[in-house]
C-alpha positions as CSV (number, residue, x, y, z in Angstrom):
1,M,-19.8,120.4,59.9
2,K,-19.7,117.8,57.1
3,S,-19.9,120.5,54.3
4,T,-17.0,122.4,56.0
5,I,-14.9,119.3,56.0
6,N,-15.7,118.6,52.4
7,R,-14.7,122.2,51.5
8,L,-11.4,121.8,53.3
9,I,-10.7,118.6,51.5
10,L,-11.4,120.2,48.1
11,S,-9.3,123.2,49.0
12,S,-6.4,120.9,50.0
13,V,-6.7,119.0,46.7
14,L,-6.6,122.2,44.7
15,L,-3.6,123.5,46.7
16,I,-1.7,120.3,46.1
17,S,-2.6,120.5,42.4
18,V,-1.1,124.1,42.2
19,I,2.1,122.9,43.9
20,M,2.3,119.9,41.6
21,I,2.0,121.9,38.4
22,S,5.0,124.1,39.5
23,K,7.2,121.0,39.6
24,A,6.0,119.5,36.3
25,Q,7.6,119.3,32.9
26,D,7.1,122.1,30.3
27,W,5.2,121.6,27.1
28,P,6.8,124.3,24.9
29,Q,5.7,123.3,21.4
30,W,3.7,120.9,19.2
31,R,3.6,117.5,20.9
32,G,5.9,118.5,23.7
33,I,9.6,119.1,24.4
34,N,10.8,116.6,21.8
35,R,7.7,116.7,19.5
36,D,7.0,113.1,20.3
37,G,3.9,113.3,22.5
38,K,5.8,112.2,25.6
39,V,5.4,113.9,29.0
40,T,7.2,113.3,32.3
41,G,6.3,114.7,35.7
42,F,2.6,113.9,35.3
43,T,1.2,112.0,38.3
44,I,-1.1,109.3,37.1
45,P,-4.0,108.8,39.5
46,Q,-4.4,105.4,41.2
47,S,-7.9,105.4,39.7
48,W,-9.3,107.8,37.2
49,P,-12.3,109.8,38.5
50,E,-15.6,110.0,36.5
51,Q,-15.3,113.8,36.7
52,F,-12.4,116.2,37.2
53,S,-12.3,119.0,39.7
54,Q,-12.1,122.4,38.0
55,I,-9.3,124.6,39.3
56,W,-9.9,127.5,36.9
57,K,-11.5,128.3,33.5
58,V,-10.9,131.3,31.2
59,N,-12.6,132.3,27.9
60,V,-9.8,133.0,25.5
61,G,-11.4,133.2,22.1
62,S,-11.8,130.8,19.1
63,G,-9.1,128.6,17.6
64,D,-7.6,125.1,17.6
65,A,-4.0,126.1,18.3
66,T,-2.4,124.1,21.2
67,P,-1.1,126.3,24.0
68,A,2.4,126.1,25.3
69,L,3.4,125.7,29.0
70,V,6.8,127.0,30.1
71,N,7.8,127.9,33.7
72,N,4.2,127.9,34.9
73,K,3.2,130.3,32.2
74,L,0.6,129.3,29.6
75,Y,0.7,130.9,26.2
76,V,-2.6,130.8,24.3
77,F,-3.0,131.9,20.7
78,S,-6.6,132.6,19.6
79,K,-9.0,134.9,17.8
80,Q,-11.2,137.5,19.5
81,G,-13.5,139.4,17.2
82,E,-11.6,140.2,14.0
83,D,-8.2,140.0,15.7
84,E,-5.7,137.2,16.5
85,I,-4.1,137.7,19.9
86,L,-1.5,136.0,22.1
87,Q,-2.3,135.8,25.8
88,C,-0.1,134.7,28.7
89,F,-1.7,133.2,31.9
90,D,-0.4,132.0,35.2
91,A,-0.9,128.2,34.8
92,R,-1.5,127.8,38.6
93,S,-4.3,130.4,39.0
94,G,-5.5,131.2,35.5
95,N,-4.8,134.9,36.0
96,L,-3.9,136.9,32.9
97,I,-0.3,138.1,33.0
98,W,-0.3,139.9,29.6
99,K,-2.2,140.2,26.3
100,T,-0.9,141.4,23.0
101,K,-2.6,144.0,20.9
102,G,-5.0,142.5,18.4
103,Y,-3.7,141.8,14.9
104,P,-6.3,141.9,12.2
105,S,-7.1,138.5,10.6
106,A,-9.5,138.1,7.8
107,A,-12.5,135.9,8.3
108,I,-12.1,132.3,7.2
109,T,-14.6,131.3,4.6
110,G,-15.6,128.1,2.7
111,P,-15.2,124.6,4.1
112,A,-12.8,125.8,6.9
113,A,-15.2,128.5,8.2
114,S,-16.3,126.3,11.1
115,H,-12.8,126.8,12.5
116,P,-12.5,130.6,12.6
117,G,-9.3,130.9,14.7
118,P,-5.6,129.9,14.4
119,R,-4.6,126.3,14.1
120,S,-0.8,126.4,14.5
121,S,0.5,125.5,17.9
122,V,2.5,128.1,19.9
123,T,6.3,127.5,20.1
124,V,8.3,128.9,23.0
125,S,12.2,129.0,23.0
126,D,14.8,131.2,24.6
127,N,12.2,133.4,26.2
128,K,10.6,134.0,22.8
129,V,7.1,133.0,21.6
130,I,6.5,132.1,17.9
131,T,3.0,132.2,16.4
132,V,1.8,131.4,12.9
133,G,-1.6,133.0,12.0
134,A,-4.3,131.3,10.1
135,W,-3.5,133.4,7.1
136,G,0.3,132.6,7.2
137,D,1.9,135.6,9.0
138,V,4.7,134.6,11.5
139,A,5.4,136.7,14.6
140,C,7.8,136.6,17.5
141,F,7.0,138.0,21.0
142,D,9.0,138.5,24.2
143,A,7.8,135.7,26.5
144,S,8.1,137.8,29.6
145,T,6.2,140.9,28.5
146,G,4.3,140.1,25.3
147,T,6.3,142.8,23.4
148,L,6.3,142.2,19.6
149,L,9.9,141.5,18.5
150,W,9.2,141.0,14.8
151,R,6.6,139.9,12.3
152,N,6.8,138.6,8.8
153,E,3.9,139.0,6.4
154,D,5.6,138.0,3.2
155,Y,3.4,134.9,2.8
156,K,0.2,136.3,4.4
157,G,-2.8,135.4,2.4
158,K,-1.1,132.5,0.6
159,V,-2.5,129.5,2.3
160,P,-3.5,125.9,1.7
161,Q,-7.2,125.1,1.1
162,F,-8.1,125.1,4.8
163,N,-5.7,127.8,5.9
164,T,-2.3,127.5,7.6
165,G,-2.0,124.6,10.1
166,M,1.7,123.8,10.3
167,S,3.3,124.4,13.7
168,P,6.8,126.0,13.7
169,L,9.9,124.2,14.9
170,V,12.8,126.0,16.6
171,E,16.3,124.6,16.7
172,G,19.0,126.7,18.2
173,M,18.4,130.3,17.1
174,T,16.4,129.4,14.0
175,C,12.7,129.0,13.5
176,Y,11.7,126.6,10.7
177,T,8.3,127.0,8.8
178,H,6.5,125.8,5.7
179,L,4.4,128.6,4.3
180,G,2.4,129.5,1.2
181,G,-0.3,127.6,-0.9
182,P,-2.5,126.5,-2.4
183,Q,-0.5,125.7,-5.6
184,T,3.1,126.2,-4.3
185,G,4.8,126.8,-0.9
186,T,8.1,127.9,0.5
187,F,10.3,126.4,3.3
188,V,11.5,129.4,5.3
189,A,14.1,129.6,8.1
190,F,13.9,132.7,10.3
191,D,16.5,134.1,12.6
192,M,14.9,134.1,16.0
193,A,16.5,137.3,17.2
194,T,15.7,139.5,14.3
195,G,13.2,137.8,12.0
196,R,15.7,137.9,9.2
197,I,15.2,135.1,6.7
198,R,18.3,132.8,6.9
199,W,17.2,130.7,3.9
200,K,14.1,129.9,1.9
201,V,13.4,127.2,-0.7
202,D,10.4,127.2,-3.0
203,G,8.6,123.9,-3.3
204,E,5.2,122.2,-2.7
205,C,2.3,123.6,-0.9
206,P,2.3,122.9,2.8
207,A,0.1,120.1,4.2
208,Y,-1.2,120.0,7.8
209,G,1.5,118.1,9.5
210,S,4.3,119.8,11.3
211,P,8.1,119.3,10.8
212,D,10.3,117.3,13.0
213,L,14.1,116.6,13.5
214,L,15.8,113.5,12.1
215,T,19.3,112.4,13.1
216,V,21.4,110.5,10.6
217,D,25.1,109.7,11.3
218,G,24.9,112.1,14.3
219,V,23.8,115.0,12.2
220,K,20.3,116.6,12.5
221,Q,18.1,117.5,9.5
222,I,14.5,118.7,9.3
223,V,11.7,116.6,7.9
224,F,8.7,118.4,6.4
225,Q,5.4,116.8,5.3
226,S,4.4,118.7,2.2
227,L,1.4,118.2,0.0
228,T,2.4,114.9,-1.6
229,K,5.8,114.0,-0.2
230,L,8.1,113.9,2.8
231,I,11.2,116.0,2.4
232,G,14.5,116.0,4.4
233,M,16.4,119.3,4.4
234,S,19.6,120.6,5.8
235,L,19.2,122.8,8.8
236,T,21.9,125.2,7.8
237,D,21.0,126.1,4.2
238,G,17.7,124.3,3.3
239,K,19.4,121.9,0.8
240,Q,17.1,119.0,0.0
241,L,18.7,115.8,1.1
242,W,16.0,113.3,0.1
243,E,12.3,113.0,-0.6
244,Y,9.6,110.2,-0.4
245,A,6.2,110.2,-2.0
246,T,3.2,110.3,0.3
247,P,0.2,110.9,-1.9
248,A,-3.2,111.4,-0.2
249,G,-5.7,108.6,-0.7
250,E,-8.8,108.7,-2.8
251,G,-11.2,111.4,-1.8
252,R,-8.8,113.5,0.2
253,V,-6.8,116.6,-0.7
254,Q,-4.4,117.1,2.2
255,N,-2.1,115.0,4.4
256,A,-3.0,116.1,7.9
257,T,-0.7,114.2,10.3
258,S,2.9,114.9,11.3
259,P,5.7,112.4,10.6
260,V,6.8,110.3,13.6
261,V,10.6,110.3,13.9
262,D,12.7,107.9,15.8
263,Q,16.4,108.6,15.2
264,D,16.9,107.7,11.5
265,K,13.5,106.2,11.0
266,V,10.3,108.0,9.9
267,Y,6.8,106.6,10.4
268,F,4.0,108.2,8.5
269,T,0.4,107.7,7.5
270,G,-1.1,109.2,4.4
271,L,-4.8,109.8,4.3
272,R,-6.5,106.5,3.3
273,N,-3.1,105.4,2.1
274,G,-2.0,103.0,4.8
275,F,0.8,103.3,7.4
276,S,4.5,103.1,6.3
277,A,8.0,103.2,7.7
278,I,11.2,104.3,6.0
279,E,14.9,104.5,7.1
280,I,17.2,107.3,6.0
281,R,20.8,106.2,5.3
282,K,23.8,108.2,4.5
283,N,26.1,107.0,1.6
284,G,29.1,109.3,1.3
285,T,27.7,112.8,0.9
286,S,24.2,111.7,-0.2
287,F,21.2,110.2,1.5
288,T,19.0,107.3,0.4
289,V,15.5,106.2,1.5
290,N,15.0,102.5,2.5
291,K,11.4,101.4,2.7
292,L,10.9,99.2,5.8
293,W,7.3,98.3,5.6
294,T,3.7,99.4,4.6
295,N,0.5,98.4,6.5
296,P,-2.4,99.0,4.1
297,E,-5.0,98.2,6.8
298,Q,-4.5,101.3,9.0
299,S,-4.2,105.0,8.3
300,T,-5.2,108.1,10.2
301,D,-7.1,111.1,8.9
302,F,-6.3,113.8,11.5
303,S,-4.5,112.1,14.4
304,T,-0.7,112.0,14.6
305,P,0.3,108.5,15.9
306,L,2.3,107.9,19.1
307,L,5.4,105.7,19.2
308,K,5.9,103.8,22.5
309,D,8.0,100.8,23.4
310,G,8.2,99.6,19.8
311,F,4.5,100.0,19.0
312,L,2.6,102.7,17.1
313,Y,-0.8,103.8,18.5
314,G,-3.3,105.9,16.5
315,I,-6.9,106.6,15.6
316,N,-7.8,105.2,12.2
317,S,-10.1,106.6,9.5
318,Q,-13.0,104.8,11.0
319,G,-12.5,106.4,14.4
320,R,-11.1,103.3,16.0
321,L,-7.9,103.1,18.2
322,F,-5.3,100.8,16.7
323,C,-1.8,99.4,17.5
324,I,0.9,98.5,15.0
325,N,4.2,96.7,15.6
326,A,6.8,99.3,14.6
327,V,9.4,96.7,13.7
328,N,7.4,94.7,11.1
329,G,4.3,96.9,10.5
330,Q,1.8,94.2,11.4
331,T,-1.4,95.3,13.1
332,A,-1.4,94.2,16.7
333,W,-5.0,95.0,17.5
334,V,-7.9,97.4,16.7
335,D,-10.4,98.4,19.3
336,T,-14.1,98.6,18.6
337,T,-15.0,101.6,20.8
338,P,-16.3,104.4,18.5
339,L,-14.1,107.5,18.7
340,Q,-13.7,110.6,16.5
341,R,-11.1,110.8,13.8
342,F,-9.8,114.0,15.3
343,G,-7.7,113.1,18.4
344,S,-4.5,113.5,20.3
345,L,-2.4,110.9,22.1
346,I,0.0,111.4,25.0
347,D,2.6,109.1,26.4
348,A,2.1,109.7,30.1
349,G,4.5,106.9,31.2
350,K,2.8,103.8,32.2
351,E,-0.4,104.9,30.6
352,I,-1.5,106.5,27.3
353,V,-4.0,109.3,27.3
354,I,-6.2,109.9,24.3
355,L,-8.4,113.0,23.8
356,T,-10.9,113.1,20.9
357,S,-12.7,116.1,19.4
358,N,-16.1,115.0,20.7
359,S,-14.9,115.5,24.4
360,T,-14.1,111.8,25.0
361,L,-11.0,111.0,27.1
362,M,-9.7,107.4,26.9
363,V,-6.9,106.0,29.0
364,I,-5.2,102.7,28.1
365,N,-2.3,100.6,29.3
366,P,0.3,100.4,26.5
367,D,0.2,96.8,25.4
368,G,1.3,95.4,22.0
369,Q,-0.7,92.3,22.5
370,K,-4.2,93.5,23.4
371,F,-6.3,96.5,24.0
372,D,-6.3,97.3,27.7
373,Q,-8.7,100.2,28.7
374,V,-8.2,101.9,32.0
375,A,-10.8,104.6,31.8
376,L,-13.4,106.2,29.4
377,I,-14.5,109.7,30.5
378,R,-16.9,112.2,29.0
379,L,-15.7,115.7,29.4
380,A,-17.5,119.0,29.7
381,G,-16.8,121.7,27.1
382,N,-17.0,122.2,23.4
383,D,-15.1,120.3,20.8
384,Y,-11.4,119.7,21.5
385,Y,-9.0,120.0,18.6
386,A,-6.0,121.3,20.6
387,H,-3.6,118.9,22.2
388,P,-4.2,118.4,26.0
389,L,-1.4,119.4,28.4
390,L,-0.6,117.1,31.4
391,S,1.3,118.7,34.2
392,G,1.8,117.5,37.8
393,S,-1.6,116.1,38.8
394,N,-3.5,118.5,36.4
395,M,-4.8,118.5,32.9
396,I,-5.1,121.7,30.9
397,L,-7.6,121.5,28.1
398,K,-8.3,124.0,25.3
399,D,-11.6,123.7,23.6
400,T,-12.9,125.8,20.8
401,G,-13.5,128.9,23.0
402,S,-12.0,128.4,26.4
403,I,-9.2,126.9,28.4
404,T,-9.7,124.9,31.6
405,C,-7.4,123.5,34.2
406,Y,-8.6,120.4,36.0
407,A,-7.2,118.5,39.0
408,I,-7.2,114.8,38.2
409,K,-7.1,113.5,41.8
C-alpha cells in the first residue's frame, strides 16, 4: 500500500512538472531571450532537494551546443557518428518530433579533439532554426518540420584554433555571425528567409564569445568579441562604429567569454586580463568609448558573467565564484568553494543558479555584500558545457552525450 502511494505521489509530481513546463518562458538562443542569462517563469523550490526526479532522458550525440526551448519544443544540435544533426523533441515527454538528415562534419583533431561535436548554441526565431557547425557552416531549418531552408558553406573549414564556437544572433530578419579563422575572419549578416548575404566585413579572427545588442541614443548596434578587441557595428550595413582592445592575458590565445551588455554599457573580461567596463557615447555622427573602470583582481576563463541588480557574478580563473560592484568595479566578495572554470550562471529571480562542467550545481542568493549559498548539489551525468535550461519547475540539462529533464520539486 505504501509503495502504491509513493508511486502516485511521484506520478503527480511528474504530471505537475509537465504542466508547469508548458507555461514557462522560452529559451530561444544563447543565454536566453535577451542574451542576458535571465529567465522568468521558473518556480524556485522552497528547499532544493539533494537529488532531482528524472522525467525523461535521451541520448542525442556528442557536443557542447546549448539547446533552444520554444513552444515546448526542444531543439538539440549534436554529432552522431560522422554527421552533425539537428533534432526536435517534445520538451514535456522527451519524444522525438523530427530529425534532420546527417550532414558530414570532419573529425576534430588536436587540442580540441576532446570536444568532437558542435559548440555553437541553437538560435530559434520566426519559426526558423539557425545552426553553426563546428567547421563553420551555417544552416537554417524550418522549426516545425526540420526541412532545410538554406545552408552556407563559404567559410566551412576556416575556423579558429579550437573550431567555431560563436553562437549566432538574430535581429529582425537578419542572422549575424562571425566566421573564419585562424588568421582572419569575416562578420557576415544573412537574410533569414533566403540565406542571401546582406553584408560582410573582413576583420579579425573570431574568438569564442557570442555577439550581443547594444543600444546607444535609442539605436541598436551589434557588439562582437573578436580575437583581440570588442567591435561595435551597424546592424544595417556592417559599418564599424567603434572598437576597444581586449588582448588575451599571458599564456592564453583566445578570449572565450561573451560581452555583457546593459543599454550603452559593456562589461567584459579578457583571459587573465582583469574585468573592465566601458560606456559607448554618440557624438554627432560618431561614437566614442569611455572607460569606466578596470578590476585587475578578477577575470574569467570560460564563464560569461551575469549582471544582476548592479552586481556582476562570475567564476574566476581559479574556479572561484566572485561578485563585483558594476558601478565602481570593486570586488565585493570571492567565495572559497572550489568550482570548475567552465560554468554557466542563470538569473532565476530571487536566486542565481550556477552549473559547472564537473556536474556541480550551486544556488546562491544574490547579495552584493556577502556570499550566501542556498544549495550545493552533485549531479549525475557526464561533463556539462552547455547552458542549463530552467522551465516551470523543471531543469533541462545537456551533458556531453545526452539530454535530461528533471523535476526540481
